[in-house]
N, C-alpha and C positions, 0 to 999 in steps of 0.2 A: 189612411185617413181615420182619425179617431173622432167620432161624433159625440159631442158633449152638450148636455142640457144643463144650464146654469140658471137657478131661480132665486129670487128674493121676494121681499114683501115691502109694502109701503107702510104708512102710519096706521096706528090702531090704538084704541084705549088711551092711555096716558103717554104713549110713545109717539111724540110729534115728529121726531127725526129717527127713522129706522136705519141703522148702519147697514142692514142687509139690502137696502134700496140703492143708495148711492154706491155702496161698495160693489154690488153686483153689476150695476150699469157701467161704472168706471172701469172695473176690471174686465168686463166683457169687451169693451172697446179695445183695450190693450191686448187681450187674448185673441182677438180676431186676427192679429198679425202673426201668431204662433204658427210655425210650419207644421203641417200635418194634423191640424185641429179644425174640425168643422163645428162651429159654436152656435147654439140657439140660446138666446137670453130671454127670460120671461120674468116680469114682476107679477106675481100671483096676487089675486084679491085675498084680503084677510077675511074670508068667508068660507065656512066649512063646505057648503055644497058646491059653489063655483070653483073653489080651489081644487077640490077633488076631481071635478069634471075636466078642468083644464089639464091637470096632471095626466089623467087617463088619455086625453086627446093628444097631448104632446108625446107620451110614450108610444102611442100607436103610430103617429105620423112620422116621428123622427127615428124611432128604433135606435136609441143612443147606446153607445158603448159605456158612457159615463153619465151619471146623473148626480149633480151636487146641488142641494138646496141650502139656502142660508136664511137664518132668522135671528131675531134678537131675543135674549133671555135677560129680563130686567134684573133678576136677582144674582146673576153671575158676574164674576170679575175677570174671568179668563175665557179664552176661546175654547169651546167644547164640542169636538166631534162626537156625534151620537152613535152608540153601538146597537141600540134596541129601539124598535118602534112598537107601541102598544095598541092593541085593537080596542081602544076605549076613548071616547070623547067625554070630557068633564070640564065644560067651559066655566072658568072662574068669572069671566066677563062676557057680555055679548060680542059676537063678531061684528064686522062692519055692516052687515045686513040686519043686525038686531037679533040674530038667532043665538040662543044660549042652551044648546043641548047638554044634558047631564046624564051620565051613566048609560050612554048608547054606544054601540060598536062603530068603528070606522067602516068596517066591512062585515055585514051579518054572516057571511060565509067563511070568514078568515080565521086563522089561528089567533090565540091570545097575544102572541108576540111574534115579531120577525126580526132577524138579525140584519143590520146594515151590512153591505158588502164592500164598502170603501176600505182601503188599506190604512187602518187607524194609526198603526205605528209609523208608517211612512209619512203620514200627515203630521203627527206630533213631532217627528224628527225634523221635518222641513220647517215647521213653525219655530221650533227651538233654535234651529240654525239661523233663522232670520230675526231672532230676539223677541219672539212673541210668546207670552205665557199661555200654555194650553194644557188641558187634561181631558181624557176620555170621559164620557158620561153614559150611563145606562138608562137615562130617563129624558126623553124629549118632551116631557110634560104631557098634558092631555088636551092641548089647545090645537090651533090650526097647524102649527109646525109639525107636531106629531102625526096629525091626520095626513099631511102631505107626504111625510116620510113613509108611513104605512101604505098609503095608496100607491106611491111610486114603486115600492118594493113588490107589492102585489101585481101591479101592472106590468112589471118587467121580470117577474118570476120566470126562471128557466131560460132567460135570454142570454145569460152570461154577463149582463151589464153590471158595472160597479155602481151601487146606488147608496146614497147616504145624505146626511143632514149635518150642518155645522151651525151651532149657536154662537152668536157674537155678543159680547157684553155691551151695554150701552156706553156711549162716549168713547168707543174705540177710535184712536187717533187716525189710523190709516186702514180703514176696512177694505179698501180696494186692494191693498198689498196683501192682506191676509187672504182674500178671495183668490187672487192670482197664485199665491204660494200653495194653497190647498189644491187648486185645479191642476197646477203643474206637477205636484207631487203625485196625484192620483193618475194622471196620464203617464208620467214616467214609470210608475209602478206597474201599470198595465203593459207597458212596452218591455219592461225588464222584470218579469215576475220572479226571477231568482234573486234580484237585488234586495 
């Protein structure tokens, strides 16, 4: 049994409809039926403190094999799996609790960057095969998305879990299909590490 944590976010700032919200919830319902996958689905608050607390709690209670978070990137036009998390918060707008930290670390004791551990090439291949434009990214920004990725990587360090974040462009027609494709690609890569 592969334990998977799948997270998304709701609305924030000028994003009234977050593709990472419906996409994660809809895909989560479909993925519950996948054989051999135990799925935990969570819509995280778009708040620096509460989101990081929830990530740490989920990592400890679930002890997942796979952690995939999704968020929206307003300036992007393609799906972008993130390869790097940065230990920096630089909020361009307040979070949903009104906090706007600038120039502070995600984790005061952590390194400057952490590498995501999802199989990026397998994800890009799976998305291309399903007709979805995608490219890898080395910057998850400095907002709540990056803070969630960094916190998940720190919380699951040394566990062997595959951890990462995927940004979705706004207006993505079928976000649930993208989410399902990514999760299935990650699970399959974990089961067939030589593939």
